[in-house]
C-alpha positions as CSV (number, residue, x, y, z in Angstrom):
1,M,149.1,187.1,176.5
2,R,150.2,187.0,180.1
3,T,152.2,183.7,179.4
4,L,153.8,185.3,176.4
5,E,154.8,188.4,178.4
6,N,156.4,186.2,181.1
7,C,158.3,184.1,178.6
8,I,159.6,187.2,176.9
9,Q,160.7,188.7,180.2
10,F,162.3,185.6,181.7
11,G,163.8,184.3,178.4
12,T,162.0,181.0,178.3
13,P,161.0,179.5,174.9
14,L,157.3,179.6,173.9
15,L,155.4,177.3,171.5
16,L,152.2,178.5,170.0
17,E,150.4,175.5,168.6
18,N,147.7,174.8,166.0
19,V,147.7,178.3,164.4
20,G,145.7,179.0,161.2
21,E,146.9,180.9,158.2
22,E,146.5,184.3,160.0
23,L,148.1,185.4,163.2
24,D,146.9,187.9,165.8
25,P,148.0,191.4,165.0
26,S,149.2,191.9,168.6
27,L,152.1,189.6,167.8
28,E,153.4,192.0,165.1
29,P,156.0,193.7,167.2
30,L,157.3,190.4,168.4
31,L,157.6,189.0,164.8
32,L,159.4,192.1,163.7
33,K,161.6,192.1,166.8
34,Q,160.8,195.8,167.5
35,V,163.1,195.9,170.5
36,F,164.2,199.3,171.9
37,K,166.3,200.5,174.8
38,Q,164.6,202.0,177.8
39,G,166.8,202.9,180.8
40,G,169.6,200.7,179.4
41,V,167.4,197.7,179.2
42,N,166.0,196.1,176.0
43,C,162.2,196.4,175.9
44,I,159.4,195.5,173.6
45,R,155.8,196.9,173.4
46,L,153.1,194.3,173.3
47,G,149.7,195.9,173.1
48,E,149.5,198.6,175.9
49,S,152.3,197.3,178.0
50,V,156.1,197.7,177.7
51,I,158.0,194.7,179.0
52,E,161.6,193.8,179.3
53,Y,163.0,191.7,176.4
54,S,165.4,188.9,177.2
55,S,167.8,187.9,174.4
56,D,167.3,184.2,175.4
57,F,163.6,184.3,174.4
58,R,162.6,182.0,171.5
59,F,159.2,182.0,169.9
60,Y,158.0,178.9,168.0
61,I,154.7,178.6,166.0
62,S,153.3,175.3,164.7
63,T,150.3,174.4,162.6
64,K,148.6,171.1,161.8
65,L,147.5,172.4,158.4
66,R,148.8,170.2,155.6
67,N,149.8,172.9,153.1
68,P,149.3,176.3,154.8
69,H,149.5,179.4,152.6
70,Y,150.8,182.3,154.5
71,L,150.7,185.9,153.1
72,P,154.0,187.2,151.9
73,E,154.0,189.8,154.6
74,L,154.0,187.1,157.3
75,A,156.5,184.8,155.4
76,T,159.1,187.6,155.4
77,K,158.9,188.1,159.2
78,V,159.4,184.4,160.2
79,C,161.5,181.4,159.2
80,L,159.3,178.7,157.8
81,L,160.2,175.1,158.2
82,N,158.3,172.2,156.6
83,F,158.6,169.0,158.6
84,M,156.2,167.1,156.5
85,I,158.5,164.7,154.7
86,T,158.1,161.1,153.6
87,P,160.7,158.5,154.4
88,E,161.5,158.2,150.7
89,G,162.0,162.0,150.4
90,L,164.3,162.0,153.4
91,E,166.3,159.1,152.0
92,D,166.7,161.0,148.7
93,Q,167.9,164.2,150.6
94,L,170.4,162.2,152.7
95,L,171.7,160.4,149.6
96,G,172.2,163.7,147.9
97,I,174.2,165.0,150.9
98,V,176.3,161.9,151.0
99,V,177.1,162.1,147.3
100,A,178.0,165.8,147.6
101,K,180.4,165.1,150.5
102,E,182.1,162.2,148.6
103,R,182.8,164.5,145.6
């Protein structure tokens, strides 16, 4: 939690690796971007503490699960990207893009 607070405050990106299908509820304000102004400074409440929120902060979450099923409540709060692609699938996607550009 201390590392997370420092990253939020100083605007450095943070990668949370190997998460399961459920996330810690203490991350809820961060996922919802519940930022508020306090004394002219953007702040966010994490647990019991209120910390300064830098607009440069980026939060990335990764999993090693092959086909994770996240609850709809979580899926609406984050942007999900699936990087599991085969070379053939990538070739098909790129071919589709090229054909669309040529038309």
